[in-house]
N, C-alpha and C positions, 0 to 999 in steps of 0.2 A: 270379189275381184275375179276376173276370168283367168284361166290358166295361162293364156297368152300374155296378159298384162303382168302376171306374176313372173313369167320368164323374162320379160323386158326389164322389170324392176330388179330382178336378181342379177341380170347381166350388167345393168347400170351400176348396181351396188358392187359387184365384183370389179368392174373397171375402175370405179372410184377408189376402192380399197387398194388395188394394184398401183394406181397413180399416187395415192397417199404414201404407200410403202416406198415407192421409188423416190418420191420427193424427200421423205424422211432419211433414206439412205444417202441421198445426194447431200443433204444438209449436214449429216454426220461426217461424211468424208471431207467435205469442204471445211468444216470446223476443225477437224484434226489436222488438215494441211495448214490451215492458218495458224494453229497453235505451234506447229513445228517451225514455221517461218519466223514467228515471233521469238521462239526459243533460240533459233539460230542467230537472230539479230542481237539478242541480249547477251549471247556468249561472247567473251572477250575474243578479239580477233587472233591474238597470239598469246595463248595461255602460258607457253613455255618459251618466251622470247629469250634471246641471249642475255639481255640485261637482268631478267628475273632469275635466270640460272646463275649468273655471276653474283647476284645478291645472296645466294645460298652458300657461296664459298667462304672459306675462312678469311677473316678481315685482313690478314697479312698479305694475301695474294690477290685480293680483288683488284686493286689499282693496276698491278702489273698485267693481270689477265685482260682487264678492260682495254688497256693500252695496246696489248699485243693483238687482240681481236679487231680493234679499230684500225690498226696499221694493216692487218691482213685484209680487211674489207676495202680499205682505200687502195691497196695494191691490186685487188681483183676488180675494182670498179670499172676500169676501162674495158675489160672483157665483157662485163654485163651490159655496159652502155652500147658496145658494138653489137652485141646480140639483139638488143632492143631496136637499134637503128636498122639492122639488116631485116628484122621481122617487119618493122614498119614499112620499109622500102618494098618488101615482098607483098605486103597487103595493098599498098598503093598501086603497085604494078598490076596486081590481080584485079583491082577495081577499074583500071584504066582501059581505054580503047586499044592501047598498044600492048595487050596481054601477050607475054612470052613465057610459056610453060617452063621451058628449060632455064630461063633466067630466074623465075620464081623458085624453082627447085634449088638452084645454086644459092640463091640468097637464104633460103631456109636452112640449107646445109651449113652455110657459113654462120648463120645465127646459132644453130645448135653447137657447132664447134667452138664458137666464142663462149657460149654459156658453159660448156663442158670444161674449157680452159679455166674459166673463173671459178667454177665449182672445185676443180682439181686443186687450184691454188689455195682456196679456202680450206679444203680438207687437209692438204699437206701441211699447211701452217698450223692448223688445229692439232694435228697429230704431234707436230714438233712441240707445241705448247703443252699438250697433255703429258709429254715425256718429262717435263720439268716440274710437274706437280706431285704432291703427296697422293697416296692411294685414295684417301677420302675425298680430296678435292678433285682428283681425276674422275672418280665415280660420279660426282655431281656434274662436272663439266662435260662428261661424255655425251650428255643429251644434245649438245650442239651438233653432233654428227648425224642425228636423225634427219631424214630428208623431209622437211616440211616446207612447202611452198605456198603460194597464194591459194591454190585449189585444194590443198591438203587439209584444210581446217577440220573436216569431218572424219578424216581417217584416223585410225589409231595405229600409228607406226612408230611411236616413241618407245624407248626401252622400258619405260615404266607405265605404258599405256594399258588400260584395262581392256581385256578382250570381252566383247559382248557375245 
């Protein structure tokens, strides 16, 4: 084989090896991402839901706590409904041909204010409820004060969350 042919074969071999290495890396990264997505889907949506926290309370107070939390949620429901309605209205206005930036800002501010009112009401009533419990039950129920929302599933912000 001539030196020129050897150089061509060597260049083709190097190019092929680089291509194979890049393909292998891409497959590995894609596989890892797919595994992470599957793991996330298999994880319970709410590992520390209020009802699972209530189940850990002493049997004597469970019913009263459940009723108090339900009443609190029902009292705050109009605020959260208003927040969602204002946000939907802002989204619709943003997508329409009659877009008005000032009105969208106002709707979003009203949405945030309503959500904060609802959250403040829930938190105030939770603190009032916590004041009526024994120290052991209060320690268990204090988890409801952690701020977990729909997008917070992957955050570790609970009082007993493990830090990675």
